[in-house]
C-alpha positions as CSV (number, residue, x, y, z in Angstrom):
1,X,90.7,-50.2,6.2
2,X,93.5,-52.7,6.4
3,X,93.9,-51.2,10.2
4,X,90.4,-51.8,10.7
5,X,90.2,-55.0,9.7
6,X,93.8,-56.1,11.6
7,X,92.1,-54.9,15.0
8,X,88.8,-57.0,14.5
9,X,90.8,-60.0,13.8
10,X,93.0,-58.8,17.2
11,X,89.8,-58.8,19.1
12,X,88.4,-62.3,17.8
13,X,92.4,-63.7,19.2
14,X,91.7,-61.7,22.4
15,X,88.6,-63.6,23.0
16,X,90.2,-66.9,21.9
17,X,93.3,-66.0,24.6
18,X,90.2,-65.1,27.2
19,X,88.7,-68.8,27.1
20,X,92.4,-70.1,27.1
21,X,93.6,-68.3,29.8
22,X,90.5,-69.1,32.1
23,X,90.5,-72.9,30.6
24,X,94.4,-73.4,31.7
25,X,93.1,-72.3,35.4
26,X,90.4,-74.6,35.7
27,X,92.1,-77.2,34.4
28,X,94.9,-76.7,37.0
29,X,92.5,-76.6,40.3
30,X,93.8,-78.8,42.9
31,X,91.0,-79.1,45.8
32,X,93.6,-79.8,48.1
33,X,95.3,-76.1,47.7
34,X,92.1,-74.7,48.3
35,X,90.8,-71.8,46.4
36,X,92.6,-69.9,44.4
37,X,93.2,-66.0,44.7
38,X,91.3,-64.7,41.4
39,X,88.6,-66.3,39.7
40,X,89.1,-68.0,36.1
41,X,87.4,-65.0,34.4
42,X,90.1,-62.6,36.2
43,X,92.8,-65.1,34.6
44,X,91.2,-65.0,31.2
45,X,91.2,-61.6,31.1
46,X,94.7,-60.9,32.0
47,X,95.8,-63.0,29.0
48,X,93.5,-61.4,27.1
49,X,94.9,-58.2,27.9
50,X,98.6,-58.8,27.5
51,X,97.3,-60.2,23.9
52,X,95.6,-57.1,23.0
53,X,96.4,-54.0,24.1
54,X,100.3,-53.9,23.1
55,X,99.5,-54.8,19.8
56,X,96.3,-52.5,19.7
57,X,98.2,-49.8,20.6
58,X,100.8,-50.3,17.6
59,X,98.2,-50.5,15.4
60,X,96.3,-46.8,16.5
61,X,100.2,-45.4,16.6
62,X,100.7,-46.4,13.0
63,X,97.3,-45.7,12.1
64,X,97.6,-42.4,13.3
65,X,101.2,-41.5,12.6
66,X,102.1,-43.8,9.3
67,X,101.4,-41.3,6.6
68,X,103.3,-39.0,8.1
69,X,106.2,-41.0,8.2
70,X,105.7,-41.9,4.9
71,X,105.4,-38.8,3.3
72,X,108.9,-37.9,5.2
73,X,110.6,-41.1,3.7
74,X,109.3,-40.1,0.5
75,X,110.6,-36.4,0.7
76,X,114.5,-37.8,2.0
77,X,115.6,-38.0,-1.1
78,X,114.3,-35.4,-3.7
79,X,115.2,-35.3,-7.1
80,X,116.7,-32.5,-9.0
81,X,114.1,-31.6,-11.0
82,X,111.5,-31.5,-7.8
83,X,114.2,-29.5,-5.8
84,X,114.1,-26.9,-8.6
85,X,110.7,-26.4,-8.0
86,X,109.2,-23.8,-4.9
87,X,107.8,-25.5,-1.5
88,X,104.4,-25.3,-3.0
89,X,104.9,-26.8,-5.9
90,X,106.9,-29.4,-4.1
91,X,103.9,-29.8,-1.8
92,X,101.4,-30.4,-5.2
93,X,104.3,-32.8,-6.6
94,X,104.6,-35.2,-3.8
95,X,100.8,-35.6,-3.5
96,X,100.4,-36.5,-6.4
97,X,103.3,-38.8,-6.3
98,X,101.2,-40.5,-3.4
99,X,97.4,-40.2,-5.5
100,X,99.2,-42.1,-8.4
101,X,100.5,-44.5,-6.0
102,X,96.7,-45.4,-5.2
103,X,95.2,-44.6,-8.5
104,X,93.4,-41.4,-7.3
105,X,93.3,-38.4,-9.8
106,X,96.3,-36.4,-10.0
107,X,95.9,-32.4,-9.5
108,X,96.1,-30.4,-12.7
109,X,99.4,-29.5,-12.9
110,X,101.0,-30.6,-15.9
111,X,104.2,-32.9,-15.7
112,X,106.7,-33.1,-18.6
113,X,110.4,-33.9,-19.2
114,X,112.2,-34.8,-15.6
115,X,109.3,-34.1,-13.5
116,X,106.9,-36.7,-15.0
117,X,109.7,-39.6,-14.9
118,X,110.2,-38.5,-11.3
119,X,106.7,-38.6,-10.2
120,X,106.6,-42.0,-11.7
121,X,109.6,-43.3,-9.6
122,X,108.3,-41.5,-6.7
123,X,104.8,-43.5,-7.2
124,X,106.7,-46.5,-7.2
125,X,108.6,-46.0,-4.7
126,X,105.7,-44.4,-2.3
127,X,103.7,-47.9,-3.3
128,X,106.6,-50.0,-2.3
129,X,106.7,-47.7,1.0
130,X,103.2,-47.9,2.2
131,X,103.1,-51.9,1.8
132,X,106.4,-52.5,3.5
133,X,105.4,-50.5,6.3
134,X,102.0,-52.1,6.5
135,X,103.5,-55.4,6.0
136,X,106.0,-54.3,9.1
137,X,103.4,-52.8,11.1
138,X,101.2,-56.2,11.0
139,X,104.2,-59.1,11.6
140,X,105.3,-56.7,14.3
141,X,101.7,-56.7,16.0
142,X,101.4,-60.2,15.1
143,X,104.6,-60.8,17.3
144,X,103.1,-58.6,20.4
145,X,99.9,-60.5,20.3
146,X,101.3,-63.9,20.0
147,X,104.3,-62.9,22.4
148,X,101.5,-61.4,25.4
149,X,99.7,-64.7,24.6
150,X,102.2,-66.7,25.4
151,X,103.9,-65.0,28.6
152,X,100.7,-64.1,30.3
153,X,99.3,-67.7,30.0
154,X,102.5,-69.0,31.4
155,X,101.8,-66.9,34.8
156,X,98.0,-68.8,35.2
157,X,98.3,-70.3,38.4
158,X,96.4,-71.2,41.5
159,X,98.0,-68.1,43.7
160,X,98.7,-65.9,40.9
161,X,97.1,-62.1,41.7
162,X,95.1,-62.1,38.3
163,X,92.4,-59.6,39.9
164,X,95.0,-57.3,41.1
165,X,96.7,-57.0,37.9
166,X,93.4,-56.7,35.6
167,X,92.3,-54.0,38.3
168,X,95.6,-52.4,37.9
169,X,95.0,-52.2,34.0
170,X,91.6,-50.8,34.7
171,X,92.9,-47.9,37.1
172,X,95.7,-47.2,34.6
173,X,92.9,-47.0,31.7
174,X,90.7,-44.6,34.5
175,X,94.4,-42.5,35.1
176,X,95.1,-41.8,31.2
177,X,91.2,-40.7,30.8
178,X,91.7,-38.5,33.7
179,X,94.8,-37.1,32.0
180,X,93.6,-36.9,28.7
181,X,90.6,-34.7,29.8
182,X,92.6,-32.3,31.5
183,X,95.4,-32.3,29.1
184,X,92.5,-31.0,26.6
185,X,91.5,-28.6,28.9
186,X,95.0,-26.9,29.2
187,X,95.3,-27.7,25.6
188,X,92.1,-25.3,24.9
189,X,93.2,-22.8,27.7
190,X,97.0,-22.7,26.0
191,X,95.8,-22.0,22.7
192,X,93.2,-19.4,23.7
193,X,95.4,-17.8,25.5
194,X,98.4,-17.6,22.6
195,X,96.2,-16.2,20.0
196,X,94.6,-13.9,22.2
197,X,98.2,-12.6,23.5
198,X,98.9,-12.1,19.7
199,X,95.8,-10.0,19.3
200,X,96.1,-8.0,22.5
201,X,99.4,-6.8,20.9
202,X,97.9,-4.9,18.3
203,X,94.9,-4.1,19.9
204,X,94.6,-2.8,23.3
205,X,92.9,-4.7,25.5
206,X,90.9,-1.5,27.4
207,X,89.5,-0.7,23.8
208,X,88.5,-4.4,23.3
209,X,87.0,-4.9,26.5
210,X,85.3,-1.6,27.0
211,X,84.9,-0.2,23.5
212,X,81.5,0.3,22.2
213,X,82.3,-0.1,18.6
214,X,82.4,-3.8,17.2
215,X,83.5,-3.3,12.9
216,X,86.2,-5.9,12.1
217,X,86.6,-5.3,8.9
218,X,88.3,-2.3,9.7
219,X,91.2,-4.0,10.7
220,X,91.7,-5.3,7.0
221,X,93.4,-1.5,6.4
222,X,96.9,-1.4,7.6
223,X,96.2,2.0,8.6
224,X,93.3,0.9,11.0
225,X,95.0,-2.1,12.9
226,X,94.8,-0.6,16.1
227,X,91.8,1.8,15.6
228,X,89.8,3.1,18.7
229,X,86.3,1.4,18.8
230,X,86.9,-1.1,15.6
231,X,87.4,-4.0,17.9
232,X,85.1,-3.0,21.2
233,X,83.5,-6.1,22.6
234,X,80.8,-4.7,24.4
235,X,78.0,-4.6,22.4
236,X,78.9,-8.4,21.5
237,X,78.9,-9.4,25.5
238,X,75.8,-6.8,25.5
239,X,73.4,-9.0,23.2
240,X,74.7,-12.2,24.8
241,X,73.7,-11.2,27.8
242,X,70.4,-9.8,26.9
243,X,69.2,-13.1,24.9
244,X,70.8,-15.2,27.9
245,X,68.5,-13.2,30.5
246,X,65.7,-13.3,28.0
247,X,66.2,-17.3,27.5
248,X,66.6,-17.7,31.4
249,X,62.9,-15.6,32.1
250,X,61.3,-18.2,30.0
251,X,63.4,-21.1,30.6
252,X,63.8,-21.0,34.5
253,X,60.4,-21.1,36.0
254,X,59.0,-22.7,33.3
255,X,61.3,-25.6,33.8
256,X,61.2,-25.1,37.4
257,X,57.9,-25.4,38.1
258,X,57.3,-27.9,35.9
259,X,59.9,-30.4,37.7
260,X,57.7,-29.6,41.2
261,X,54.7,-30.9,39.2
262,X,56.1,-33.8,37.8
263,X,57.9,-34.7,41.1
264,X,55.5,-33.4,43.9
265,X,51.9,-33.4,42.1
266,X,51.6,-35.2,39.0
267,X,50.6,-38.8,39.4
268,X,52.6,-41.9,38.0
269,X,50.6,-42.1,35.0
270,X,51.1,-38.3,34.0
271,X,54.5,-38.0,35.2
272,X,55.1,-41.3,32.9
273,X,53.8,-39.3,29.9
274,X,54.7,-35.9,30.5
275,X,58.1,-36.0,31.0
276,X,59.0,-37.8,28.1
277,X,57.5,-35.5,25.9
278,X,59.1,-32.7,27.7
279,X,62.2,-34.3,26.9
280,X,61.7,-34.6,23.5
281,X,62.4,-31.1,22.9
282,X,65.9,-32.1,24.0
283,X,66.5,-33.8,21.0
284,X,65.6,-31.0,18.4
285,X,68.5,-30.1,16.3
286,X,69.2,-26.1,17.3
287,X,68.9,-25.4,13.1
288,X,64.9,-26.6,13.8
289,X,64.3,-24.1,16.4
290,X,65.9,-21.6,14.4
291,X,63.7,-22.0,11.4
292,X,61.0,-21.9,14.1
293,X,62.3,-18.5,15.3
294,X,63.1,-17.2,11.8
295,X,59.4,-18.2,10.3
296,X,56.9,-18.3,13.0
297,X,58.0,-16.6,16.3
298,X,59.6,-13.7,14.3
299,X,56.4,-13.1,12.1
300,X,53.9,-13.3,14.8
301,X,55.8,-10.8,17.2
302,X,56.2,-8.0,14.2
303,X,52.5,-8.7,13.5
304,X,51.5,-8.2,17.2
305,X,53.8,-5.5,17.8
306,X,53.2,-3.3,14.8
307,X,49.0,-3.6,15.6
308,X,49.8,-2.5,18.8
309,X,51.7,0.5,17.3
310,X,49.1,1.6,15.1
311,X,46.5,1.8,17.9
312,X,49.0,3.7,19.9
313,X,50.2,6.2,16.8
314,X,48.2,9.7,17.5
315,X,47.7,9.7,21.0
316,X,49.9,10.4,24.2
317,X,51.9,7.3,23.4
318,X,52.6,8.6,19.6
319,X,56.3,8.0,19.5
320,X,56.2,4.6,21.4
321,X,53.4,3.9,18.5
322,X,55.6,5.1,15.5
323,X,58.5,2.6,17.0
324,X,56.3,-0.4,17.6
325,X,55.6,-0.4,14.1
326,X,59.0,-0.2,13.0
327,X,59.6,-3.7,14.5
328,X,61.0,-6.2,12.5
329,X,60.9,-9.8,12.6
330,X,65.2,-10.1,13.9
331,X,65.2,-8.9,17.3
332,X,66.3,-10.1,20.7
333,X,63.3,-11.4,22.2
334,X,62.6,-13.8,19.8
335,X,65.8,-15.5,19.9
336,X,65.6,-15.1,23.5
337,X,61.6,-16.5,24.1
338,X,62.8,-19.5,21.5
339,X,66.2,-20.2,23.3
340,X,64.4,-20.4,26.5
341,X,61.5,-23.1,25.1
342,X,64.7,-24.7,23.9
343,X,66.3,-25.0,27.3
344,X,62.8,-25.8,29.4
345,X,63.5,-29.9,28.9
346,X,67.3,-29.4,30.6
347,X,66.0,-27.4,33.4
348,X,63.0,-29.6,34.2
349,X,64.4,-32.8,33.6
350,X,67.8,-32.1,36.1
351,X,65.4,-30.3,38.4
352,X,63.2,-33.1,38.6
353,X,65.9,-35.4,39.3
354,X,67.3,-33.3,42.2
355,X,63.9,-32.7,43.7
356,X,63.2,-36.5,43.6
357,X,66.7,-37.1,45.4
358,X,65.7,-35.0,48.5
359,X,65.2,-37.6,51.1
360,X,61.5,-38.8,52.1
361,X,61.7,-38.2,56.0
362,X,62.2,-34.4,55.5
363,X,58.6,-34.3,53.7
364,X,57.3,-36.5,56.0
365,X,58.8,-34.6,59.1
366,X,57.3,-31.3,58.0
367,X,53.8,-32.8,56.9
368,X,53.5,-34.1,60.4
369,X,54.1,-30.8,61.9
370,X,51.2,-29.3,60.3
371,X,52.6,-27.7,57.1
372,X,50.6,-27.9,54.1
373,X,52.4,-29.8,50.3
374,X,53.0,-26.3,49.1
375,X,54.6,-25.0,52.4
376,X,56.6,-28.4,52.8
377,X,58.0,-27.8,49.3
378,X,58.7,-24.0,49.6
379,X,60.3,-24.0,52.9
380,X,61.5,-27.5,52.9
381,X,62.2,-29.4,49.8
382,X,63.4,-26.5,47.5
383,X,65.8,-25.2,50.2
384,X,67.2,-28.7,50.3
385,X,67.6,-28.8,46.6
386,X,68.8,-25.6,46.0
387,X,72.3,-27.0,45.0
388,X,71.4,-28.8,42.4
389,X,68.7,-26.8,41.1
390,X,71.6,-23.8,40.9
391,X,73.8,-26.3,38.8
392,X,70.6,-26.7,36.9
393,X,70.2,-23.1,35.9
394,X,73.8,-22.6,35.4
395,X,74.1,-25.8,32.8
396,X,71.1,-23.8,31.0
397,X,72.9,-20.4,31.5
398,X,76.3,-21.9,30.3
399,X,74.2,-23.3,26.9
400,X,72.2,-20.4,26.3
401,X,75.8,-18.4,26.4
402,X,77.0,-21.1,23.9
403,X,74.0,-21.3,21.4
404,X,74.6,-19.6,18.1
405,X,72.3,-20.6,15.3
406,X,69.1,-19.4,16.7
407,X,70.6,-16.0,17.4
408,X,72.1,-16.2,13.9
409,X,68.9,-16.8,12.3
410,X,66.5,-15.0,14.8
411,X,68.7,-11.9,16.3
412,X,70.8,-10.8,13.5
413,X,74.3,-9.9,12.9
414,X,73.7,-6.0,14.4
415,X,76.2,-5.5,17.2
416,X,74.5,-2.9,19.3
417,X,75.1,-2.3,23.0
418,X,71.1,-2.0,24.0
419,X,69.0,-3.3,26.7
420,X,66.1,-3.3,24.3
421,X,64.6,-6.7,23.4
422,X,62.8,-5.6,20.2
423,X,66.3,-4.1,18.7
424,X,68.3,-6.3,16.4
425,X,71.6,-7.8,18.3
426,X,74.4,-10.3,17.8
427,X,76.2,-12.5,20.2
428,X,80.0,-13.7,21.0
429,X,79.4,-17.1,19.6
430,X,77.8,-15.8,16.5
431,X,80.9,-13.6,15.9
432,X,83.5,-16.0,16.5
433,X,82.0,-18.3,13.7
434,X,81.4,-15.3,11.5
435,X,85.2,-14.7,12.0
436,X,86.4,-18.0,11.3
437,X,84.0,-19.0,8.4
438,X,86.3,-19.9,4.9
439,X,90.0,-19.9,4.9
440,X,91.7,-17.6,6.5
441,X,94.8,-17.0,7.7
442,X,95.8,-16.4,11.3
443,X,98.2,-13.1,11.2
444,X,95.3,-10.1,11.0
445,X,93.7,-8.6,14.2
446,X,90.5,-9.4,12.2
447,X,90.8,-13.4,12.6
448,X,92.8,-13.4,15.8
449,X,89.9,-11.6,17.8
450,X,87.7,-14.5,17.6
451,X,90.5,-15.8,20.0
452,X,90.1,-12.5,22.3
453,X,86.3,-12.9,22.3
454,X,86.8,-16.9,23.1
455,X,89.4,-15.8,25.8
456,X,86.8,-13.5,27.6
457,X,84.1,-15.4,27.4
458,X,85.8,-18.5,29.3
459,X,86.8,-16.0,31.9
460,X,83.3,-14.7,32.0
461,X,81.7,-18.1,32.4
462,X,84.6,-19.3,34.7
463,X,83.7,-16.3,37.2
464,X,79.6,-17.4,37.1
465,X,80.6,-21.2,38.0
466,X,83.2,-19.9,40.9
467,X,80.0,-17.8,42.2
468,X,77.6,-20.4,41.8
469,X,79.9,-22.9,43.4
470,X,80.2,-20.4,46.6
471,X,76.4,-20.3,46.1
472,X,76.1,-24.0,46.2
473,X,78.5,-24.6,49.2
474,X,76.7,-21.7,51.4
475,X,73.2,-23.8,51.1
476,X,74.9,-27.3,51.0
477,X,76.5,-26.5,54.3
478,X,73.0,-25.3,55.8
479,X,71.1,-28.6,54.5
480,X,73.2,-31.4,55.1
């Protein structure tokens, strides 16, 4: 809390320094020297940056790592009574010491004798350490803010290149943001690769990629850590792509046709009403779609298929009728259909923006040559917009592959290698969530298999992205 108050005070001080630096240049302007190199606003921003940035960085670092530093200093001198405890009990003791220093409730541990005295002493030490570090950080932050303000304000002059300096700060922030994004991606890939490598040391990659049985519970028995078929991921990927194909079969045509209508045929009033209504679907939480699939669509589909099966039973298609009479609420068709409804706003909105971005002179030229509106859309507009439409479809595919809640509630948890949309299936993301739910130890193949699934899904998605990029590049060269 104190850190946020200090940051707020620092922001207020920076606003004052901005005005001070700006006014210093304005008061020192001499018409005989001509126009200054930079506008007064750049000089004020330069002063404010030096007054804010170093002190803010110190406060943020202290807030992020201050607790760890205090804990390390607290453990530097361990009393003899505490040193006799095992590492887990020592951790509880130091947590209680910090809790007591803040007036928070302690754990259920009973401290007597030397431990009770040591707890009281450590609580006092923790309080003094925390207060001392806070005061030291605040004093150093104030010194940095005041010193930065004084030094930067002295540099404000008629020919000082304040604009170049401020733009250099902006460029540095942009570069830092890019580096953070790249390092985050590298960190994700590295963590997946490391944990997956540990998993593949126990389970053969061949069995994992091509095995047709998924039962990670088998791995809990020591004699079956690498049993063939127990970690076969083929059923998971089959279910994932089956639901994705069903979802795209719903979202792709409906979303694309809606986008064509809104961009080429709809009147402005109709477009202003219909497009926001479609985009409302994008704001609906996926758990609501899951409820809709489980409570409405699933029972409706089951009743329809059961009724159809009753009509077919006893006739030439008796076997099919008996099968349809046994269809349950949870099936791939329900999950994929509802997921397709969820994806329609993404496909429609993106495709509409892309189609509208096609230059109008292409349409005018086609119409001038005698083509109809539908021929113009089919032969000119859609080919020119194809790269963007492919990107929109790819975004929808990525969303479908990563969806979890709808599949959990509407498709079930049974790992099955099938192309039948009426069967119960599961997906990679659902199994990852299932494997990592609760307190887990990352020492068994059961838990590590989640990283193997994540890495494989990452590679498959990357391959799809590369293929789509090649398609986009090919048609972009043709129509640019």
